[in-house]
C-alpha positions in Angstrom: -19.0 -36.0 -29.3 -16.6 -33.7 -30.5 -14.0 -31.7 -28.5 -11.3 -29.2 -29.0 -9.1 -27.6 -26.7 -5.7 -25.5 -27.1 -2.6 -26.9 -25.2 0.7 -25.3 -24.4 4.3 -27.1 -24.1 6.6 -24.8 -22.2 9.7 -24.0 -24.0 12.3 -27.1 -24.0 15.5 -27.2 -25.5 16.6 -28.1 -29.1 15.6 -32.2 -29.5 13.4 -34.8 -29.7 11.4 -34.6 -26.3 8.4 -37.2 -24.6 5.6 -35.0 -24.3 2.7 -37.9 -23.6 2.2 -36.7 -19.9 2.1 -33.5 -20.5 -0.3 -33.7 -23.3 -2.8 -36.0 -21.4 -2.4 -33.6 -18.1 -4.1 -30.6 -20.3 -6.9 -33.0 -21.5 -8.3 -34.8 -18.7 -11.3 -35.6 -20.8 -9.7 -38.6 -22.6 -10.4 -40.2 -19.2 -14.1 -40.4 -20.3 -13.7 -41.6 -24.0 -14.5 -45.2 -24.3 -13.6 -45.1 -28.2 -12.4 -42.2 -30.3 -9.4 -40.5 -31.6 -7.2 -37.7 -30.3 -5.7 -35.5 -33.2 -3.0 -33.2 -32.0 -1.9 -30.2 -34.5 1.2 -28.1 -33.7 0.9 -24.6 -34.7 4.5 -23.8 -35.5 6.7 -24.3 -38.6 9.7 -25.0 -37.1 8.9 -27.9 -35.0 7.0 -31.1 -35.1 5.3 -34.2 -33.6 5.7 -37.8 -34.3 5.4 -40.7 -32.2 8.1 -42.8 -31.1 10.4 -45.0 -28.4 9.4 -44.1 -25.0 11.8 -45.8 -23.1 15.6 -45.6 -24.4 16.7 -41.7 -24.3 19.5 -42.6 -27.1 16.7 -43.3 -29.4 15.6 -39.4 -29.2 19.6 -38.7 -29.3 20.1 -40.7 -32.4 16.8 -38.8 -33.7 18.6 -35.4 -33.1 22.0 -36.4 -34.8 20.5 -37.9 -37.8 18.2 -34.9 -38.6 21.0 -32.6 -37.9 23.1 -34.9 -40.5 20.3 -35.1 -42.8 19.4 -31.3 -42.8 22.5 -29.5 -42.0 22.7 -25.7 -41.1 24.7 -22.9 -42.9 24.0 -24.1 -46.6 24.7 -22.0 -49.2 21.9 -22.3 -51.1 19.3 -21.4 -48.1 18.1 -18.1 -48.8 15.8 -17.7 -45.7 18.5 -17.4 -42.9 16.7 -14.0 -41.3 16.0 -15.6 -38.1 19.7 -17.6 -37.6 21.4 -20.7 -39.2 19.1 -22.8 -37.4 16.0 -21.5 -38.8 15.6 -22.8 -42.3 16.6 -26.2 -41.2 14.0 -26.3 -38.5 11.5 -25.5 -41.2 12.6 -28.4 -43.4 12.8 -31.0 -40.5 9.6 -29.9 -39.4 8.0 -30.6 -42.7 9.7 -34.0 -43.2 8.1 -35.1 -39.7 4.8 -33.1 -40.0 2.7 -31.1 -37.9 0.2 -33.4 -36.6 -0.5 -36.8 -35.3 -3.5 -39.1 -34.8 -4.0 -41.3 -31.8 -6.8 -43.7 -31.1 -8.3 -43.6 -27.5 -9.5 -46.8 -25.6 -11.5 -46.8 -22.3 -10.3 -43.8 -21.4 -6.3 -43.9 -22.4 -4.4 -43.3 -25.5 -4.4 -46.8 -27.0 -0.6 -46.7 -28.2 2.2 -49.7 -28.0 4.2 -50.5 -25.1 7.3 -48.3 -25.8 5.6 -45.5 -27.7 5.5 -42.2 -26.8 4.1 -38.7 -28.3 7.7 -36.5 -29.3 7.6 -32.6 -29.3 10.4 -32.0 -32.0 12.2 -29.1 -31.2 14.4 -27.8 -34.3 15.2 -24.2 -32.8 18.0 -23.4 -30.7 16.1 -21.0 -28.6 12.6 -22.3 -29.0 9.7 -20.6 -27.1 6.5 -22.2 -25.7 4.8 -24.3 -28.2 1.1 -24.2 -28.6 -1.0 -27.0 -30.0 -5.0 -27.7 -31.1 -6.0 -31.2 -29.3 -9.6 -32.6 -31.3 -11.0 -35.4 -29.8 -13.8 -37.5 -31.4 -15.4 -40.0 -29.3 -18.0 -41.7 -27.1 
């Protein structure tokens, strides 16, 4: 069985946010899958997806601080600056982290580790609703 669905996440502030429940709430069909894979693709170039620690908020704060150090704003060599100082760094961060993730589905649940969650990595100061395509293959 193949299924594809568009899902969206409300506007959130810049940073790293756990969206696991928001994703699964919009895809109740996961509960019917005995074995399969959920593939999520974000349809934006200034936000990204990753999987990481879902319990300690300091991990998400550290991610944001690290990426801001690694990819700073207002660099003299940036040419793509039309949408503000956070625009080009957002594109770079999104490319580093990636636009998609795949997660196994087992017995109606996402089969992630105990301390894992889906992150929406919002790299813009003034973000807007983010759209994703969820594709499920399974039985």
